[in-house]
C-alpha positions in Angstrom: 102.8 -107.7 46.2 101.2 -104.9 43.5 98.9 -102.7 45.2 96.8 -100.0 42.0 93.9 -97.5 42.4 92.8 -96.3 39.3 90.9 -92.9 39.1 89.9 -90.3 37.0 91.7 -87.4 39.0 95.5 -86.6 39.1 94.7 -85.0 42.9 92.6 -88.1 43.7 95.4 -90.5 43.1 97.3 -88.7 44.8 95.6 -88.6 48.2 94.7 -92.3 48.3 98.5 -93.0 47.0 99.2 -91.0 50.9 96.4 -93.0 52.4 97.3 -96.2 50.8 100.7 -96.2 51.3 100.7 -97.9 54.6 98.6 -100.8 53.8 100.6 -101.5 50.8 103.4 -101.0 53.0 101.9 -104.3 55.0 100.9 -106.3 52.1 104.4 -105.6 50.6 105.8 -107.3 53.7 103.6 -110.1 54.5 104.4 -110.8 50.2 107.6 -112.1 50.4 106.6 -114.3 53.9 104.2 -116.1 52.3 106.6 -116.0 49.6 109.8 -117.4 52.0 107.1 -120.0 53.0 106.0 -121.2 50.6 109.7 -122.2 49.3 110.2 -123.6 52.4 107.4 -126.0 52.4 107.5 -126.1 48.6 109.7 -130.3 49.6 107.6 -130.9 52.0 104.6 -131.6 49.1 102.4 -130.3 47.0 99.9 -129.5 49.5 102.0 -127.2 51.3 102.2 -125.2 47.9 98.4 -125.3 47.0 98.0 -124.1 50.8 100.1 -121.4 50.0 99.0 -119.9 46.7 95.6 -119.7 48.1 97.3 -117.5 50.6 98.3 -115.2 48.2 94.9 -115.3 45.9 93.2 -114.1 49.6 96.0 -111.0 49.6 95.6 -110.2 46.4 92.0 -109.7 47.1 92.2 -106.9 49.6 93.5 -105.1 46.8 91.5 -105.6 44.2 87.9 -103.8 43.1 85.3 -106.9 43.1 82.1 -104.7 43.8 80.7 -102.5 41.6 77.0 -100.8 41.3 75.9 -97.7 39.1 72.4 -95.8 39.3 70.4 -93.7 37.4 69.0 -90.9 39.6 66.1 -88.6 38.5 66.0 -85.5 40.6 63.5 -82.4 40.4 65.2 -78.8 40.5 65.1 -77.0 44.1 65.1 -80.2 46.0 67.5 -82.2 48.0 69.2 -85.5 47.0 71.5 -87.9 49.1 73.6 -90.0 47.9 74.4 -93.2 49.8 77.9 -95.7 49.6 77.6 -99.5 49.7 75.8 -101.2 52.6 79.6 -102.2 54.6 80.5 -103.4 57.7 82.0 -100.0 59.4 84.4 -101.3 62.0 86.1 -102.3 58.3 86.5 -98.9 56.5 89.7 -97.4 55.7 89.3 -94.4 53.5 85.5 -93.4 51.8 86.0 -91.1 48.4 83.4 -89.1 46.8 84.4 -88.3 43.3 82.0 -85.9 41.1 82.4 -85.0 37.3 79.4 -81.9 36.7 78.7 -80.9 33.3 81.4 -78.2 32.6 83.3 -78.4 35.2 86.4 -80.2 36.4 86.8 -83.6 38.4 86.9 -82.7 42.2 86.5 -85.4 45.4 86.0 -85.2 49.2 87.7 -88.0 51.2 87.5 -89.4 54.7 90.7 -91.5 56.3 89.0 -93.1 59.8 92.2 -94.1 61.1 93.3 -90.2 61.6 89.8 -89.4 61.6 90.6 -86.3 58.8 88.0 -85.2 55.7 90.2 -83.1 52.8 88.8 -82.3 49.1 90.1 -80.9 46.0 88.9 -78.6 43.4 85.5 -78.9 45.2 84.2 -75.1 45.9 79.9 -75.6 45.7 79.1 -75.6 49.0 75.8 -77.2 48.1 77.7 -80.5 48.1 78.1 -81.5 51.9 78.5 -84.4 53.6 74.9 -85.4 54.9 76.5 -85.7 58.3 79.2 -86.4 59.9 81.5 -89.0 57.8 82.8 -90.9 60.7 78.7 -92.2 60.9 77.5 -91.5 57.8 79.8 -90.8 54.8 76.2 -90.0 52.4 76.7 -86.9 50.3 74.0 -84.5 50.2 73.0 -81.8 47.6 71.0 -78.9 48.6 69.3 -77.2 46.6 70.0 -79.1 43.4 70.8 -77.0 40.7 70.6 -77.3 36.7 74.7 -77.2 37.3 74.1 -80.9 39.1 73.8 -82.8 36.6 76.6 -85.0 35.8 78.1 -88.5 37.8 78.9 -89.2 41.4 81.1 -92.1 42.6 81.5 -93.6 46.4 85.1 -95.8 46.5 84.8 -97.1 49.9 88.2 -99.4 51.3 88.2 -101.9 53.5 90.2 -104.8 54.7 88.0 -107.3 53.0 88.1 -105.5 50.1 87.1 -102.8 47.7 83.6 -101.1 46.5 82.1 -98.6 44.5 78.6 -97.6 43.7 78.3 -94.7 41.2 75.2 -92.2 40.6 74.1 -91.0 37.4 72.3 -87.9 38.4 69.9 -85.9 36.1 67.6 -82.7 37.3 64.2 -82.5 36.2 63.0 -78.4 35.5 59.2 -78.4 34.9 58.2 -76.4 32.3 56.2 -73.2 31.6 52.8 -74.1 29.6 50.9 -71.5 27.7 48.3 -72.0 25.1 47.6 -68.9 22.8 45.0 -68.7 19.6 46.7 -66.7 16.5 45.5 -64.0 14.0 45.2 -66.9 12.0 42.8 -69.1 14.1 45.5 -71.4 15.1 46.3 -72.5 18.4 49.9 -72.4 20.4 50.8 -74.7 22.8 55.0 -73.8 24.2 56.7 -75.8 26.8 59.0 -73.5 27.9 63.1 -74.0 29.1 61.9 -77.2 30.4 64.6 -80.6 31.2 64.6 -83.0 29.7 62.2 -82.3 26.4 58.5 -82.5 26.9 56.1 -84.2 24.9 52.9 -82.1 23.5 49.5 -83.6 22.6 46.4 -82.4 21.1 42.1 -82.8 21.8 41.1 -83.2 18.9 43.7 -84.0 17.1 44.7 -81.7 13.9 47.4 -80.6 11.6 50.2 -79.8 13.9 53.5 -79.0 13.8 56.4 -79.4 16.3 60.1 -77.5 17.0 62.7 -77.4 19.6 64.7 -74.9 20.5 67.6 -76.3 23.0 69.0 -73.7 25.5 72.7 -74.5 25.2 74.3 -73.5 28.2 71.5 -74.0 30.5 70.7 -77.6 28.6 67.4 -76.6 29.0 64.5 -77.6 25.5 61.5 -75.4 25.2 59.2 -77.3 22.6 56.2 -75.4 20.7 53.9 -76.8 18.4 50.9 -75.2 16.3 47.8 -76.5 15.4 45.2 -75.8 12.7 42.2 -77.6 12.1 41.2 -76.4 8.7 37.7 -76.0 7.8 36.4 -78.5 10.7 33.5 -76.5 13.1 36.0 -76.5 16.5 35.6 -74.8 19.2 37.2 -75.8 22.3 40.6 -77.5 22.3 42.7 -78.8 25.2 46.8 -79.2 25.3 48.1 -81.7 26.9 52.1 -81.5 27.9 53.7 -85.0 29.2 57.2 -84.7 31.6 59.5 -86.4 34.0 58.3 -83.7 36.8 54.9 -83.5 36.1 52.2 -83.4 33.5 49.6 -80.6 32.6 47.0 -79.6 30.6 45.2 -76.6 29.2 42.1 -75.9 27.4 40.9 -72.8 25.6 37.9 -71.8 23.2 38.5 -71.0 19.9 37.3 -68.0 19.0 36.2 -68.8 15.4 35.8 -72.8 14.4 38.0 -71.8 11.1 40.7 -69.6 9.9 38.6 -66.4 8.2 38.8 -66.5 4.2 41.3 -64.1 2.7 38.4 -62.6 0.4 36.2 -61.8 3.7 39.5 -60.4 5.3 40.0 -57.6 2.8 36.1 -56.6 2.5 36.1 -56.3 6.4 39.4 -54.0 6.0 38.2 -51.8 2.5 33.9 -51.7 4.2 34.1 -49.5 6.7 36.7 -47.0 5.2 34.2 -47.1 2.0 31.1 -46.2 3.9 33.2 -43.4 5.8 34.5 -41.9 2.1 30.6 -42.0 1.6 29.6 -40.4 4.5 32.1 -37.3 4.1 31.9 -36.9 0.4 28.0 -36.3 1.7 28.5 -34.0 4.0 30.5 -31.9 1.4 28.2 -31.7 -1.1 25.4 -30.3 1.5 27.5 -27.3 2.4 27.9 -26.0 -1.0 24.6 -26.7 -2.0 23.5 -24.4 1.4 26.3 -21.6 0.4 24.9 -21.7 -3.5 21.0 -20.9 -1.4 22.8 -18.2 0.8 23.7 -16.1 -1.9 20.9 -16.3 -4.3 18.3 -15.1 -1.2 21.2 -12.3 -0.3 21.0 -11.0 -4.4 17.3 -11.3 -4.5 16.9 -9.0 -1.0 19.6 -6.3 -2.4 17.5 -2.8 -3.7 18.6 -1.9 -6.8 19.9 2.3 -6.3 18.8 4.0 -9.8 20.9 6.8 -11.2 19.2 10.1 -10.8 18.8 11.7 -14.5 19.0 15.3 -13.4 21.9 17.3 -14.0 24.3 18.0 -12.0 24.1 20.5 -10.9 20.8 20.3 -9.7 21.2 16.9 -7.7 23.7 18.8 -6.4 21.8 21.5 -5.3 19.3 19.8 -4.4 21.2 17.6 -2.0 23.7 20.0 -0.4 21.0 23.1 0.0 19.9 23.1 3.4 17.0 25.7 2.6 15.4 23.2 0.8 15.7 20.9 3.9 14.3 24.3 5.8 11.3 24.4 3.7 10.2 20.7 3.7 10.3 20.4 8.4 9.6 24.5 8.9 6.1 25.8 8.2 6.0 29.6 8.2 3.3 32.4 7.3 2.9 33.7 3.5 5.0 36.8 4.3 7.9 34.7 5.7 7.4 31.9 2.8 7.7 34.8 -0.2 10.8 36.4 1.5 12.3 32.6 1.6 11.3 32.2 -2.2 13.3 35.4 -3.0 16.1 33.8 -1.1 16.3 30.7 -2.8 15.8 32.1 -6.0 19.1 34.3 -5.1 21.1 32.2 -4.6 20.5 29.6 -6.8 21.1 32.4 -10.1 24.4 33.3 -8.6 24.5 29.1 -8.0 24.1 28.8 -11.8 27.0 31.6 -12.8 29.2 30.1 -10.5 28.8 26.9 -12.5 28.6 28.3 -16.4 32.2 29.8 -15.1 
């Protein structure tokens, strides 16, 4: 009778084939016996034929997948996730296989064979993905700690003597965003939810004229959401930003320094007025310095004495200024006799001087 097992990974098929070969061979050996018995009982009546057919269908059910469950699981980043297999009678378990298909990675698997108490794995290099405990006691799988790279599908497949069971998990890793709220120079408020997974939702109180943008990161799978809001001419002083996310919600508030945006002409006035005042002060100081310098020059000119040139003849002025006898007569007071002698000497000196000058 046919014995098949379908997986997405060639290595998984190989190991499962090795694990199931004993069961398939035993099932194949029982199949012909049943067929022979049915042929022998075919002459005995329709009742034997019906019983043989029901026996064949019962053996086909042992290699047919008839129990399958799918679950979506959301786990916060940096926590531990435990994935369980379908609840079955442990004494009937033959093989347990975990197949993992993660985002951006090749498929890998972990398997346990109960009759030989052996475990094996293929392409699984992440040491954070392990058995939750001993696989012969509990075949659950754990991921500790969970990171963004653990997004993907995890499938537990159990082969028992009663049939095959499968439980598939779609694991979604939640990353809470970093929330900030600031006011810009233009009088608007900006609320940002950075690097969240999945994308966050932003709302404002009070509501205004808001624009929301999303910037995905293809490497990490996170999304940054930014909302810019303005309230026009409304007199708004306090605003709050609420961020909703699967990993938790958060709300921030801010007090606006100005309820409305400053008009353009007032901005220009605020810029030019200080410059104009500085120019006026500098010009006044310069004018004061110029006027004070002029006054100082006029005062110096008024107090300077005017020196008149002596109209005496050149030789007379020379004689008067350079003849030491004049100084002697002015400073020394002598007797009449001495004065007459001095006058004679002065006369002779003057005569000789005049003669030299005429020559």
